[in-house]
N, CA, C and O atoms as CSV, one atom per row, in Angstrom:
chain,resi,resn,atom,element,x,y,z
A,1,UNK,N,N,109.783,109.768,87.278
A,1,UNK,CA,C,109.446,108.469,87.817
A,1,UNK,C,C,111.174,108.905,87.735
A,1,UNK,O,O,111.710,109.793,87.073
A,2,UNK,N,N,111.995,107.528,89.037
A,2,UNK,CA,C,113.221,107.989,89.531
A,2,UNK,C,C,114.082,107.067,88.817
A,2,UNK,O,O,113.250,106.409,88.193
A,3,UNK,N,N,115.388,106.532,88.466
A,3,UNK,CA,C,116.408,106.729,87.249
A,3,UNK,C,C,115.955,105.351,87.802
A,3,UNK,O,O,115.957,104.588,86.836
A,4,UNK,N,N,115.452,104.488,89.258
A,4,UNK,CA,C,115.843,103.060,89.023
A,4,UNK,C,C,114.379,103.379,88.607
A,4,UNK,O,O,114.388,103.116,87.404
A,5,UNK,N,N,112.801,103.907,89.010
A,5,UNK,CA,C,112.058,103.508,88.587
A,5,UNK,C,C,112.049,102.866,87.260
A,5,UNK,O,O,111.599,101.722,87.199
A,6,UNK,N,N,112.582,103.573,85.933
A,6,UNK,CA,C,113.225,103.520,84.787
A,6,UNK,C,C,113.469,102.075,84.284
A,6,UNK,O,O,112.960,101.406,83.384
A,7,UNK,N,N,114.407,101.852,85.170
A,7,UNK,CA,C,115.875,101.433,84.856
A,7,UNK,C,C,114.445,99.164,85.417
A,7,UNK,O,O,114.371,98.052,84.895
A,8,UNK,N,N,113.842,99.797,86.534
A,8,UNK,CA,C,113.902,98.205,86.844
A,8,UNK,C,C,112.053,98.014,85.071
A,8,UNK,O,O,111.633,97.013,84.490
A,9,UNK,N,N,111.568,99.752,84.938
A,9,UNK,CA,C,110.471,99.125,84.019
A,9,UNK,C,C,111.591,98.632,82.526
A,9,UNK,O,O,111.070,97.687,81.933
A,10,UNK,N,N,112.659,98.988,82.010
A,10,UNK,CA,C,113.110,98.386,81.260
A,10,UNK,C,C,113.385,97.236,81.443
A,10,UNK,O,O,113.213,96.308,80.652
A,11,UNK,N,N,113.851,97.196,82.535
A,11,UNK,CA,C,114.347,95.429,83.442
A,11,UNK,C,C,112.805,94.750,82.183
A,11,UNK,O,O,112.568,94.331,81.050
A,12,UNK,N,N,112.293,95.036,83.293
A,12,UNK,CA,C,111.207,94.351,83.625
A,12,UNK,C,C,110.855,94.470,81.481
A,12,UNK,O,O,110.974,93.326,81.042
A,13,UNK,N,N,110.612,95.186,80.664
A,13,UNK,CA,C,109.998,94.960,79.861
A,13,UNK,C,C,110.615,94.372,79.163
A,13,UNK,O,O,110.009,93.481,78.567
A,14,UNK,N,N,112.119,94.540,78.860
A,14,UNK,CA,C,113.037,93.113,78.453
A,14,UNK,C,C,112.990,91.452,78.430
A,14,UNK,O,O,113.206,90.559,77.611
A,15,UNK,N,N,112.405,91.623,80.403
A,15,UNK,CA,C,112.926,90.061,80.312
A,15,UNK,C,C,111.041,90.001,80.265
A,15,UNK,O,O,110.508,89.179,81.010
A,16,UNK,N,N,110.287,90.749,79.520
A,16,UNK,CA,C,109.268,89.566,78.669
A,16,UNK,C,C,109.737,89.631,78.098
A,16,UNK,O,O,110.722,88.935,78.346
A,17,UNK,N,N,109.858,90.259,76.891
A,17,UNK,CA,C,110.228,90.283,75.765
A,17,UNK,C,C,110.657,89.669,75.199
A,17,UNK,O,O,110.567,89.730,73.972
A,18,UNK,N,N,111.617,88.404,76.108
A,18,UNK,CA,C,113.156,87.711,75.503
A,18,UNK,C,C,111.733,85.872,75.259
A,18,UNK,O,O,111.730,84.808,74.639
A,19,UNK,N,N,110.913,86.566,76.143
A,19,UNK,CA,C,110.815,84.932,76.686
A,19,UNK,C,C,109.105,85.112,75.314
A,19,UNK,O,O,108.487,84.186,74.788
A,20,UNK,N,N,108.860,86.659,75.165
A,20,UNK,CA,C,107.764,86.337,74.007
A,20,UNK,C,C,105.937,86.583,74.561
A,20,UNK,O,O,104.797,86.348,74.160
A,21,UNK,N,N,106.969,87.480,76.235
A,21,UNK,CA,C,105.250,87.555,77.220
A,21,UNK,C,C,104.902,89.071,76.768
A,21,UNK,O,O,105.908,89.775,76.689
A,22,UNK,N,N,104.059,89.518,76.551
A,22,UNK,CA,C,102.198,90.863,76.472
A,22,UNK,C,C,102.051,90.700,78.135
A,22,UNK,O,O,102.377,89.745,78.840
A,23,UNK,N,N,101.488,91.884,78.473
A,23,UNK,CA,C,100.844,92.626,79.221
A,23,UNK,C,C,99.748,93.152,78.805
A,23,UNK,O,O,99.684,94.067,77.985
A,24,UNK,N,N,98.337,92.326,79.621
A,24,UNK,CA,C,97.215,93.111,78.925
A,24,UNK,C,C,96.654,93.789,79.791
A,24,UNK,O,O,97.548,93.996,80.612
A,25,UNK,N,N,95.227,94.549,80.343
A,25,UNK,CA,C,94.999,94.662,80.658
A,25,UNK,C,C,95.799,96.338,81.741
A,25,UNK,O,O,96.772,96.956,81.308
A,26,UNK,N,N,95.061,96.725,83.125
A,26,UNK,CA,C,95.830,97.909,83.656
A,26,UNK,C,C,96.861,97.564,84.777
A,26,UNK,O,O,97.529,96.561,85.024
A,27,UNK,N,N,96.739,98.665,85.299
A,27,UNK,CA,C,96.656,98.670,86.756
A,27,UNK,C,C,95.630,99.098,87.677
A,27,UNK,O,O,94.637,99.701,87.270
A,28,UNK,N,N,95.791,98.855,88.749
A,28,UNK,CA,C,94.416,98.996,89.857
A,28,UNK,C,C,94.990,100.435,90.315
A,28,UNK,O,O,96.189,100.678,90.175
A,29,UNK,N,N,93.904,101.591,90.988
A,29,UNK,CA,C,94.211,102.814,91.614
A,29,UNK,C,C,94.617,102.082,92.462
A,29,UNK,O,O,95.843,102.065,92.575
A,30,UNK,N,N,93.687,101.047,93.547
A,30,UNK,CA,C,93.844,101.078,94.860
A,30,UNK,C,C,95.313,100.273,95.919
A,30,UNK,O,O,95.754,99.136,95.753
A,31,UNK,N,N,95.602,100.895,96.550
A,31,UNK,CA,C,97.454,100.952,97.836
A,31,UNK,C,C,96.407,100.026,97.873
A,31,UNK,O,O,95.648,100.165,96.914
A,32,UNK,N,N,96.192,99.398,98.413
A,32,UNK,CA,C,96.026,98.015,99.068
A,32,UNK,C,C,94.566,97.060,98.492
A,32,UNK,O,O,93.415,97.482,98.381
A,33,UNK,N,N,95.299,95.111,98.072
A,33,UNK,CA,C,95.018,94.919,97.654
A,33,UNK,C,C,95.632,93.294,97.183
A,33,UNK,O,O,96.848,93.307,96.991
A,34,UNK,N,N,94.895,91.802,96.958
A,34,UNK,CA,C,94.998,90.791,97.269
A,34,UNK,C,C,95.166,90.391,95.701
A,34,UNK,O,O,94.260,90.287,94.874
A,35,UNK,N,N,96.517,90.201,95.516
A,35,UNK,CA,C,95.951,89.695,93.719
A,35,UNK,C,C,96.494,88.302,93.929
A,35,UNK,O,O,97.544,87.940,94.460
A,36,UNK,N,N,95.267,87.440,93.237
A,36,UNK,CA,C,95.383,86.241,92.335
A,36,UNK,C,C,96.966,86.298,91.728
A,36,UNK,O,O,97.584,86.918,90.862
A,37,UNK,N,N,97.129,85.627,92.377
A,37,UNK,CA,C,98.991,84.711,91.438
A,37,UNK,C,C,98.662,83.841,90.720
A,37,UNK,O,O,98.890,82.760,91.263
A,38,UNK,N,N,98.025,83.686,89.288
A,38,UNK,CA,C,97.957,81.806,88.988
A,38,UNK,C,C,98.694,81.731,87.722
A,38,UNK,O,O,99.422,82.642,87.329
A,39,UNK,N,N,98.469,80.475,87.000
A,39,UNK,CA,C,99.333,79.579,88.258
A,39,UNK,C,C,100.427,79.592,89.249
A,39,UNK,O,O,101.464,80.241,89.384
A,40,UNK,N,N,100.213,79.254,89.481
A,40,UNK,CA,C,102.006,79.607,90.617
A,40,UNK,C,C,102.463,77.461,90.649
A,40,UNK,O,O,102.185,76.593,91.476
A,41,UNK,N,N,103.334,77.408,89.138
A,41,UNK,CA,C,103.775,75.682,88.994
A,41,UNK,C,C,104.945,75.923,89.092
A,41,UNK,O,O,105.600,74.967,88.679
A,42,UNK,N,N,105.706,76.939,89.525
A,42,UNK,CA,C,107.266,76.937,89.341
A,42,UNK,C,C,107.871,78.148,90.137
A,42,UNK,O,O,107.151,78.979,90.691
A,43,UNK,N,N,109.508,78.200,90.158
A,43,UNK,CA,C,110.044,78.552,91.016
A,43,UNK,C,C,110.224,79.935,89.936
A,43,UNK,O,O,110.972,80.913,89.950
A,44,UNK,N,N,109.705,79.711,89.498
A,44,UNK,CA,C,110.738,81.127,87.521
A,44,UNK,C,C,109.265,81.807,87.542
A,44,UNK,O,O,109.331,82.564,86.574
A,45,UNK,N,N,107.982,81.959,88.100
A,45,UNK,CA,C,107.128,82.242,88.637
A,45,UNK,C,C,107.316,84.196,89.249
A,45,UNK,O,O,106.811,85.264,88.902
A,46,UNK,N,N,108.686,83.597,90.659
A,46,UNK,CA,C,108.494,84.974,90.831
A,46,UNK,C,C,109.347,85.808,89.932
A,46,UNK,O,O,108.934,86.928,90.232
A,47,UNK,N,N,110.195,85.979,89.098
A,47,UNK,CA,C,111.010,86.716,87.956
A,47,UNK,C,C,110.229,87.550,86.564
A,47,UNK,O,O,110.494,88.549,85.895
A,48,UNK,N,N,109.071,86.450,86.580
A,48,UNK,CA,C,107.603,86.638,85.920
A,48,UNK,C,C,106.969,88.154,86.232
A,48,UNK,O,O,106.621,89.201,85.686
A,49,UNK,N,N,107.094,87.403,87.666
A,49,UNK,CA,C,105.475,88.057,88.267
A,49,UNK,C,C,106.131,90.053,88.646
A,49,UNK,O,O,105.454,91.080,88.688
A,50,UNK,N,N,108.152,89.793,88.916
A,50,UNK,CA,C,108.389,90.472,89.385
A,50,UNK,C,C,108.353,91.788,87.819
A,50,UNK,O,O,108.152,92.999,87.734
A,51,UNK,N,N,108.710,90.535,86.702
A,51,UNK,CA,C,109.048,92.172,85.827
A,51,UNK,C,C,107.538,92.317,85.107
A,51,UNK,O,O,107.651,93.291,84.364
A,52,UNK,N,N,106.314,91.840,85.006
A,52,UNK,CA,C,105.504,92.610,84.805
A,52,UNK,C,C,104.328,93.083,86.337
A,52,UNK,O,O,103.114,92.950,86.491
A,53,UNK,N,N,105.394,93.635,87.206
A,53,UNK,CA,C,104.900,94.085,88.270
A,53,UNK,C,C,105.690,95.608,87.661
A,53,UNK,O,O,105.084,96.677,87.591
A,54,UNK,N,N,107.201,95.409,87.243
A,54,UNK,CA,C,108.056,96.764,87.312
A,54,UNK,C,C,107.180,97.628,85.647
A,54,UNK,O,O,107.205,98.853,85.526
A,55,UNK,N,N,106.572,96.805,84.681
A,55,UNK,CA,C,106.384,97.158,84.438
A,55,UNK,C,C,104.974,97.770,83.700
A,55,UNK,O,O,104.680,98.273,82.615
A,56,UNK,N,N,104.169,97.347,85.195
A,56,UNK,CA,C,102.856,98.178,84.965
A,56,UNK,C,C,102.947,98.811,86.386
A,56,UNK,O,O,101.924,98.847,87.069
A,57,UNK,N,N,104.623,99.528,87.075
A,57,UNK,CA,C,105.020,100.682,87.984
A,57,UNK,C,C,104.463,99.688,89.473
A,57,UNK,O,O,105.108,100.252,90.358
A,58,UNK,N,N,103.820,98.801,90.031
A,58,UNK,CA,C,103.199,98.502,91.001
A,58,UNK,C,C,104.264,97.287,92.065
A,58,UNK,O,O,104.587,96.101,91.994
A,59,UNK,N,N,104.435,98.108,92.726
A,59,UNK,CA,C,105.009,96.855,94.029
A,59,UNK,C,C,104.920,96.546,94.282
A,59,UNK,O,O,104.608,96.946,95.403
A,60,UNK,N,N,104.899,94.754,94.069
A,60,UNK,CA,C,104.278,94.256,94.572
A,60,UNK,C,C,104.798,93.082,95.704
A,60,UNK,O,O,105.914,92.577,95.588
A,61,UNK,N,N,103.807,92.680,96.883
A,61,UNK,CA,C,104.557,92.415,98.260
A,61,UNK,C,C,104.266,90.430,97.657
A,61,UNK,O,O,103.586,90.005,96.723
A,62,UNK,N,N,104.962,89.816,98.496
A,62,UNK,CA,C,104.425,88.245,97.772
A,62,UNK,C,C,105.406,87.887,99.343
A,62,UNK,O,O,106.118,88.743,99.869
A,63,UNK,N,N,105.201,86.154,100.008
A,63,UNK,CA,C,105.433,86.127,101.948
A,63,UNK,C,C,105.941,84.493,100.604
A,63,UNK,O,O,105.773,84.115,99.445
A,64,UNK,N,N,106.563,84.131,101.824
A,64,UNK,CA,C,107.938,82.597,101.824
A,64,UNK,C,C,108.027,82.051,102.998
A,64,UNK,O,O,107.403,82.687,103.848
A,65,UNK,N,N,108.560,81.116,103.383
A,65,UNK,CA,C,109.116,80.225,104.657
A,65,UNK,C,C,110.610,80.600,104.993
A,65,UNK,O,O,111.771,80.355,104.668
A,66,UNK,N,N,109.692,81.496,106.016
A,66,UNK,CA,C,110.816,81.862,106.642
A,66,UNK,C,C,112.395,81.601,106.722
A,66,UNK,O,O,113.292,82.355,107.102
A,67,UNK,N,N,112.419,80.924,106.474
A,67,UNK,CA,C,113.810,80.300,106.227
A,67,UNK,C,C,114.713,80.724,105.417
A,67,UNK,O,O,115.871,81.002,105.728
A,68,UNK,N,N,113.985,80.826,103.812
A,68,UNK,CA,C,113.614,81.507,102.726
A,68,UNK,C,C,115.153,82.975,103.249
A,68,UNK,O,O,116.323,83.222,102.957
A,69,UNK,N,N,113.932,83.570,104.231
A,69,UNK,CA,C,114.774,84.787,105.299
A,69,UNK,C,C,115.547,85.348,105.571
A,69,UNK,O,O,115.622,86.572,105.681
A,70,UNK,N,N,116.896,83.929,105.873
A,70,UNK,CA,C,118.071,84.096,106.648
A,70,UNK,C,C,119.069,84.653,105.063
A,70,UNK,O,O,118.909,84.704,103.843
A,71,UNK,N,N,120.256,85.022,106.244
A,71,UNK,CA,C,121.733,84.890,105.392
A,71,UNK,C,C,121.846,83.581,104.046
A,71,UNK,O,O,121.290,82.487,103.954
A,72,UNK,N,N,122.760,84.251,103.196
A,72,UNK,CA,C,122.710,85.446,102.515
A,72,UNK,C,C,122.158,85.963,101.372
A,72,UNK,O,O,122.520,86.891,100.649
A,73,UNK,N,N,120.871,84.931,101.307
A,73,UNK,CA,C,119.468,86.451,100.511
A,73,UNK,C,C,118.742,87.142,100.692
A,73,UNK,O,O,118.049,87.608,99.788
A,74,UNK,N,N,118.620,87.483,101.990
A,74,UNK,CA,C,116.828,87.140,103.180
A,74,UNK,C,C,117.163,89.001,102.424
A,74,UNK,O,O,116.371,89.511,101.632
A,75,UNK,N,N,118.076,89.504,102.765
A,75,UNK,CA,C,117.747,90.866,102.394
A,75,UNK,C,C,116.804,91.159,100.837
A,75,UNK,O,O,115.904,91.864,100.381
A,76,UNK,N,N,117.607,90.230,100.521
A,76,UNK,CA,C,117.662,90.667,99.165
A,76,UNK,C,C,116.212,90.635,97.871
A,76,UNK,O,O,115.851,91.230,96.856
A,77,UNK,N,N,115.604,89.029,99.162
A,77,UNK,CA,C,113.996,88.387,99.069
A,77,UNK,C,C,113.261,89.998,100.304
A,77,UNK,O,O,112.344,90.534,99.682
A,78,UNK,N,N,113.327,90.201,100.705
A,78,UNK,CA,C,112.542,91.089,101.154
A,78,UNK,C,C,112.926,93.059,100.232
A,78,UNK,O,O,112.103,93.974,100.208
A,79,UNK,N,N,114.163,93.104,99.715
A,79,UNK,CA,C,113.624,93.816,99.073
A,79,UNK,C,C,112.615,94.088,97.931
A,79,UNK,O,O,111.733,94.938,97.806
A,80,UNK,N,N,113.173,92.773,96.899
A,80,UNK,CA,C,111.736,92.224,96.258
A,80,UNK,C,C,110.812,91.743,96.351
A,80,UNK,O,O,110.180,91.186,95.453
A,81,UNK,N,N,110.365,91.919,98.124
A,81,UNK,CA,C,108.767,92.436,97.798
A,81,UNK,C,C,108.018,91.273,99.045
A,81,UNK,O,O,106.950,91.230,99.654
A,82,UNK,N,N,109.414,90.327,98.972
A,82,UNK,CA,C,109.014,89.011,99.788
A,82,UNK,C,C,109.211,89.417,101.119
A,82,UNK,O,O,110.111,90.180,101.469
A,83,UNK,N,N,107.842,88.589,102.335
A,83,UNK,CA,C,107.557,89.112,103.562
A,83,UNK,C,C,107.551,87.321,103.963
A,83,UNK,O,O,107.004,86.407,103.346
A,84,UNK,N,N,108.302,87.281,105.103
A,84,UNK,CA,C,108.096,86.193,106.071
A,84,UNK,C,C,107.378,85.503,106.567
A,84,UNK,O,O,106.967,86.359,107.350
A,85,UNK,N,N,106.658,84.400,106.900
A,85,UNK,CA,C,106.056,83.443,107.360
A,85,UNK,C,C,106.156,82.405,107.824
A,85,UNK,O,O,106.622,81.548,107.073
A,86,UNK,N,N,105.815,82.020,109.110
A,86,UNK,CA,C,105.968,80.845,110.065
A,86,UNK,C,C,104.900,79.466,108.839
A,86,UNK,O,O,103.770,78.995,108.959
A,87,UNK,N,N,105.467,79.362,108.291
A,87,UNK,CA,C,104.066,77.932,108.073
A,87,UNK,C,C,104.270,76.269,109.059
A,87,UNK,O,O,104.005,75.070,108.967
A,88,UNK,N,N,104.883,77.211,109.925
A,88,UNK,CA,C,104.066,75.777,111.101
A,88,UNK,C,C,102.864,75.739,111.594
A,88,UNK,O,O,102.337,75.019,112.442
A,89,UNK,N,N,102.439,76.745,110.852
A,89,UNK,CA,C,100.770,76.792,111.990
A,89,UNK,C,C,100.155,77.606,110.672
A,89,UNK,O,O,100.185,78.793,110.348
A,90,UNK,N,N,99.685,76.624,110.173
A,90,UNK,CA,C,98.853,77.125,108.449
A,90,UNK,C,C,98.020,77.774,109.245
A,90,UNK,O,O,98.218,78.988,109.298
A,91,UNK,N,N,97.333,77.442,109.749
A,91,UNK,CA,C,95.371,78.854,109.825
A,91,UNK,C,C,96.637,79.292,110.311
A,91,UNK,O,O,97.333,78.351,110.693
A,92,UNK,N,N,97.212,80.528,110.430
A,92,UNK,CA,C,98.097,81.331,111.169
A,92,UNK,C,C,98.632,82.569,110.230
A,92,UNK,O,O,99.122,83.681,110.430
A,93,UNK,N,N,98.229,81.676,108.971
A,93,UNK,CA,C,99.213,82.743,107.838
A,93,UNK,C,C,98.082,83.507,107.285
A,93,UNK,O,O,98.535,84.515,106.743
A,94,UNK,N,N,96.656,83.441,107.186
A,94,UNK,CA,C,96.520,84.617,107.198
A,94,UNK,C,C,96.077,86.143,107.897
A,94,UNK,O,O,95.899,87.274,107.445
A,95,UNK,N,N,95.978,85.257,109.783
A,95,UNK,CA,C,96.943,86.227,110.273
A,95,UNK,C,C,97.650,86.967,110.039
A,95,UNK,O,O,97.318,88.153,110.019
A,96,UNK,N,N,98.868,86.577,109.778
A,96,UNK,CA,C,99.803,87.632,109.113
A,96,UNK,C,C,99.819,88.395,107.951
A,96,UNK,O,O,100.406,89.364,107.470
A,97,UNK,N,N,99.289,87.901,107.788
A,97,UNK,CA,C,98.947,88.764,106.337
A,97,UNK,C,C,97.486,89.625,106.400
A,97,UNK,O,O,97.126,90.238,105.395
A,98,UNK,N,N,96.784,89.637,107.456
A,98,UNK,CA,C,95.973,90.529,107.884
A,98,UNK,C,C,97.084,91.504,108.841
A,98,UNK,O,O,97.014,92.723,109.001
A,99,UNK,N,N,97.435,91.181,109.036
A,99,UNK,CA,C,98.562,92.292,110.417
A,99,UNK,C,C,99.636,93.022,108.993
A,99,UNK,O,O,100.056,94.179,108.970
A,100,UNK,N,N,99.764,92.446,108.414
A,100,UNK,CA,C,100.553,93.347,107.448
A,100,UNK,C,C,99.512,94.453,106.354
A,100,UNK,O,O,100.077,95.199,105.555
A,101,UNK,N,N,98.034,94.417,106.462
A,101,UNK,CA,C,96.963,94.682,106.047
A,101,UNK,C,C,96.916,95.597,106.690
A,101,UNK,O,O,96.372,96.615,106.263
A,102,UNK,N,N,97.343,95.552,107.644
A,102,UNK,CA,C,97.155,96.216,108.752
A,102,UNK,C,C,97.969,97.637,109.048
A,102,UNK,O,O,97.518,98.771,108.885
A,103,UNK,N,N,99.592,97.182,109.637
A,103,UNK,CA,C,100.719,97.768,109.456
A,103,UNK,C,C,100.621,98.603,108.444
A,103,UNK,O,O,100.398,99.768,108.772
A,104,UNK,N,N,100.753,98.296,106.876
A,104,UNK,CA,C,100.845,99.073,105.838
A,104,UNK,C,C,99.595,99.688,105.044
A,104,UNK,O,O,98.576,99.046,104.795
A,105,UNK,N,N,99.902,101.537,104.543
A,105,UNK,CA,C,99.355,102.085,104.098
A,105,UNK,C,C,99.759,101.820,102.059
A,105,UNK,O,O,99.124,102.516,101.266
A,106,UNK,N,N,100.435,101.161,101.714
A,106,UNK,CA,C,100.722,100.491,101.007
A,106,UNK,C,C,100.606,99.201,100.771
A,106,UNK,O,O,101.339,98.751,101.652
A,107,UNK,N,N,99.956,97.763,99.858
A,107,UNK,CA,C,100.694,96.235,100.027
A,107,UNK,C,C,98.996,96.132,98.554
A,107,UNK,O,O,97.868,96.582,98.351
A,108,UNK,N,N,100.157,95.104,97.913
A,108,UNK,CA,C,99.707,94.367,96.950
A,108,UNK,C,C,100.623,93.042,97.059
A,108,UNK,O,O,101.713,92.793,96.544
A,109,UNK,N,N,99.723,92.215,97.985
A,109,UNK,CA,C,100.218,91.084,97.877
A,109,UNK,C,C,99.561,89.783,97.136
A,109,UNK,O,O,98.393,89.424,97.288
A,110,UNK,N,N,100.836,88.949,96.046
A,110,UNK,CA,C,100.067,88.380,95.453
A,110,UNK,C,C,100.478,87.000,96.103
A,110,UNK,O,O,101.570,86.557,96.459
A,111,UNK,N,N,99.183,86.480,96.126
A,111,UNK,CA,C,98.126,85.512,96.600
A,111,UNK,C,C,98.847,84.149,95.816
A,111,UNK,O,O,97.771,83.617,96.090
A,112,UNK,N,N,99.551,83.189,95.181
A,112,UNK,CA,C,99.033,81.287,94.842
A,112,UNK,C,C,98.105,81.033,95.035
A,112,UNK,O,O,98.299,80.006,95.686
A,113,UNK,N,N,96.681,81.204,94.974
A,113,UNK,CA,C,95.593,80.247,95.546
A,113,UNK,C,C,96.295,79.043,94.995
A,113,UNK,O,O,95.482,78.682,95.846
A,114,UNK,N,N,96.919,78.097,94.490
A,114,UNK,CA,C,97.084,76.394,94.812
A,114,UNK,C,C,97.757,76.767,96.123
A,114,UNK,O,O,97.665,75.772,96.842
A,115,UNK,N,N,98.354,77.683,96.726
A,115,UNK,CA,C,98.879,76.778,97.668
A,115,UNK,C,C,100.412,75.878,97.687
A,115,UNK,O,O,101.139,75.643,98.652
A,116,UNK,N,N,100.506,75.656,96.858
A,116,UNK,CA,C,101.616,74.811,96.493
A,116,UNK,C,C,102.188,75.072,95.035
A,116,UNK,O,O,101.367,75.557,94.256
A,117,UNK,N,N,103.748,74.776,94.424
A,117,UNK,CA,C,103.453,75.319,92.977
A,117,UNK,C,C,103.415,73.969,91.997
A,117,UNK,O,O,104.055,74.169,90.965
A,118,UNK,N,N,102.740,72.474,92.086
A,118,UNK,CA,C,102.219,71.853,91.389
A,118,UNK,C,C,100.816,72.020,91.072
A,118,UNK,O,O,100.280,72.334,92.135
A,119,UNK,N,N,99.646,71.954,89.833
A,119,UNK,CA,C,99.045,71.912,89.849
A,119,UNK,C,C,97.868,71.437,90.238
A,119,UNK,O,O,97.988,70.240,90.498
A,120,UNK,N,N,96.596,71.891,90.425
A,120,UNK,CA,C,95.651,71.149,91.900
A,120,UNK,C,C,94.862,71.662,90.571
A,120,UNK,O,O,95.166,72.343,89.591
A,121,UNK,N,N,93.294,70.762,91.188
A,121,UNK,CA,C,91.846,70.319,90.275
A,121,UNK,C,C,91.548,72.597,91.564
A,121,UNK,O,O,91.727,73.677,91.002
A,122,UNK,N,N,91.258,72.503,92.619
A,122,UNK,CA,C,90.843,73.563,93.278
A,122,UNK,C,C,91.528,74.288,93.953
A,122,UNK,O,O,92.361,73.828,94.733
A,123,UNK,N,N,91.306,75.668,93.785
A,123,UNK,CA,C,92.113,76.444,94.407
A,123,UNK,C,C,91.957,76.553,96.410
A,123,UNK,O,O,90.901,76.160,96.907
A,124,UNK,N,N,92.308,76.723,96.698
A,124,UNK,CA,C,92.425,76.978,98.438
A,124,UNK,C,C,91.864,78.536,98.633
A,124,UNK,O,O,92.002,79.500,97.881
A,125,UNK,N,N,91.221,78.438,99.840
A,125,UNK,CA,C,90.893,80.179,100.083
A,125,UNK,C,C,91.295,80.809,100.487
A,125,UNK,O,O,90.934,81.977,100.339
A,126,UNK,N,N,92.535,80.384,101.441
A,126,UNK,CA,C,93.687,81.848,101.671
A,126,UNK,C,C,93.276,83.132,101.360
A,126,UNK,O,O,92.575,83.859,102.065
A,127,UNK,N,N,93.942,83.483,99.814
A,127,UNK,CA,C,92.991,84.587,99.354
A,127,UNK,C,C,92.329,85.179,99.822
A,127,UNK,O,O,92.358,86.272,100.386
A,128,UNK,N,N,91.268,84.069,99.500
A,128,UNK,CA,C,89.933,84.635,99.878
A,128,UNK,C,C,89.387,86.106,101.619
A,128,UNK,O,O,88.860,87.191,101.863
A,129,UNK,N,N,90.203,84.686,102.354
A,129,UNK,CA,C,89.934,85.010,103.647
A,129,UNK,C,C,91.008,85.989,104.082
A,129,UNK,O,O,91.140,86.425,105.225
A,130,UNK,N,N,91.509,86.184,103.380
A,130,UNK,CA,C,92.961,87.215,103.699
A,130,UNK,C,C,91.986,89.041,103.325
A,130,UNK,O,O,91.408,89.861,104.038
A,131,UNK,N,N,92.219,88.950,102.191
A,131,UNK,CA,C,91.084,90.136,101.536
A,131,UNK,C,C,90.036,90.124,102.747
A,131,UNK,O,O,90.025,90.691,103.840
A,132,UNK,N,N,89.292,89.378,102.198
A,132,UNK,CA,C,88.015,89.866,103.254
A,132,UNK,C,C,88.492,90.017,104.769
A,132,UNK,O,O,88.244,91.124,105.247
A,133,UNK,N,N,89.014,89.273,105.457
A,133,UNK,CA,C,90.043,90.368,106.817
A,133,UNK,C,C,90.029,90.807,106.894
A,133,UNK,O,O,89.174,91.333,107.606
A,134,UNK,N,N,91.096,91.517,106.212
A,134,UNK,CA,C,91.825,93.288,105.450
A,134,UNK,C,C,90.599,93.725,105.096
A,134,UNK,O,O,90.901,94.917,105.062
A,135,UNK,N,N,89.198,93.710,104.740
A,135,UNK,CA,C,89.042,95.078,104.249
A,135,UNK,C,C,89.204,95.279,103.261
A,135,UNK,O,O,88.751,96.368,102.907
A,136,UNK,N,N,90.150,94.165,101.810
A,136,UNK,CA,C,90.167,94.894,100.541
A,136,UNK,C,C,90.662,94.469,99.622
A,136,UNK,O,O,91.299,93.435,99.821
A,137,UNK,N,N,90.634,95.033,98.144
A,137,UNK,CA,C,89.712,94.058,97.435
A,137,UNK,C,C,90.805,92.828,96.668
A,137,UNK,O,O,92.029,92.749,96.560
A,138,UNK,N,N,89.465,91.826,96.158
A,138,UNK,CA,C,90.775,90.819,94.837
A,138,UNK,C,C,90.248,91.095,93.178
A,138,UNK,O,O,89.302,91.037,92.392
A,139,UNK,N,N,91.931,91.496,93.400
A,139,UNK,CA,C,92.570,91.782,91.474
A,139,UNK,C,C,92.389,89.804,90.789
A,139,UNK,O,O,92.158,88.899,91.591
A,140,UNK,N,N,92.439,89.725,90.333
A,140,UNK,CA,C,93.505,88.825,89.542
A,140,UNK,C,C,94.857,88.783,88.466
A,140,UNK,O,O,94.892,89.290,87.345
A,141,UNK,N,N,95.184,88.556,88.673
A,141,UNK,CA,C,96.920,87.836,87.866
A,141,UNK,C,C,96.293,86.231,87.384
A,141,UNK,O,O,96.021,85.289,88.128
A,142,UNK,N,N,96.155,86.331,85.522
A,142,UNK,CA,C,96.001,85.550,85.355
A,142,UNK,C,C,98.264,84.963,84.235
A,142,UNK,O,O,98.809,86.005,83.872
A,143,UNK,N,N,98.826,84.120,84.012
A,143,UNK,CA,C,100.294,83.645,83.965
A,143,UNK,C,C,99.849,82.734,83.167
A,143,UNK,O,O,99.273,81.695,83.488
A,144,UNK,N,N,100.162,83.185,81.904
A,144,UNK,CA,C,100.297,82.563,80.501
A,144,UNK,C,C,101.527,82.097,79.436
A,144,UNK,O,O,101.665,82.347,78.239
A,145,UNK,N,N,102.440,81.242,80.462
A,145,UNK,CA,C,103.741,81.458,79.675
A,145,UNK,C,C,103.589,81.813,78.468
A,145,UNK,O,O,102.535,81.822,77.832
A,146,UNK,N,N,104.538,82.088,78.150
A,146,UNK,CA,C,104.995,82.591,76.391
A,146,UNK,C,C,103.810,83.201,75.362
A,146,UNK,O,O,103.883,83.064,74.140
A,147,UNK,N,N,102.725,83.885,76.033
A,147,UNK,CA,C,101.946,83.938,75.653
A,147,UNK,C,C,101.019,85.623,75.869
A,147,UNK,O,O,100.705,86.478,75.042
A,148,UNK,N,N,100.823,85.532,77.333
A,148,UNK,CA,C,100.533,87.008,77.639
A,148,UNK,C,C,100.838,87.146,79.499
A,148,UNK,O,O,101.718,86.516,80.086
A,149,UNK,N,N,100.174,87.814,79.948
A,149,UNK,CA,C,100.341,88.031,81.306
A,149,UNK,C,C,98.730,88.518,81.302
A,149,UNK,O,O,98.979,89.567,80.708
A,150,UNK,N,N,97.525,88.570,81.465
A,150,UNK,CA,C,95.874,89.340,82.134
A,150,UNK,C,C,96.392,89.456,83.516
A,150,UNK,O,O,96.873,88.574,84.227
A,151,UNK,N,N,96.158,91.016,83.819
A,151,UNK,CA,C,95.757,91.865,85.151
A,151,UNK,C,C,94.397,92.003,84.640
A,151,UNK,O,O,93.552,92.617,85.292
């Protein structure tokens, strides 16, 4: 593993350790899949998700509204795995993500099934449609604050 890989592993392990999180499970050997990232209730979910990915040595991608990817922070969000999407046409979100799977040899796409950062009673089905139309499996990651991360 590269020096940067070791640094990110250490950084992720330290971040999760400070907050009392543990990782349970193992990484997938698949090169492409949709990762159900639930629950998504806070902007703090991103650093925890990235820390877990660094520890598991998985490069996670995620999508966000395209306006987040403008200067001065757009380059950093892309570097952290962000994919800008145009949410003005929500029905095209699935199409945009299917296109990303088509273009790439490796893509682990974290999708929050709630479709929002607040608690909901029912998940939306976008993650299913993205995986189904892309022909990739669905893997679940359940985040439980200060207890564990189950993948």
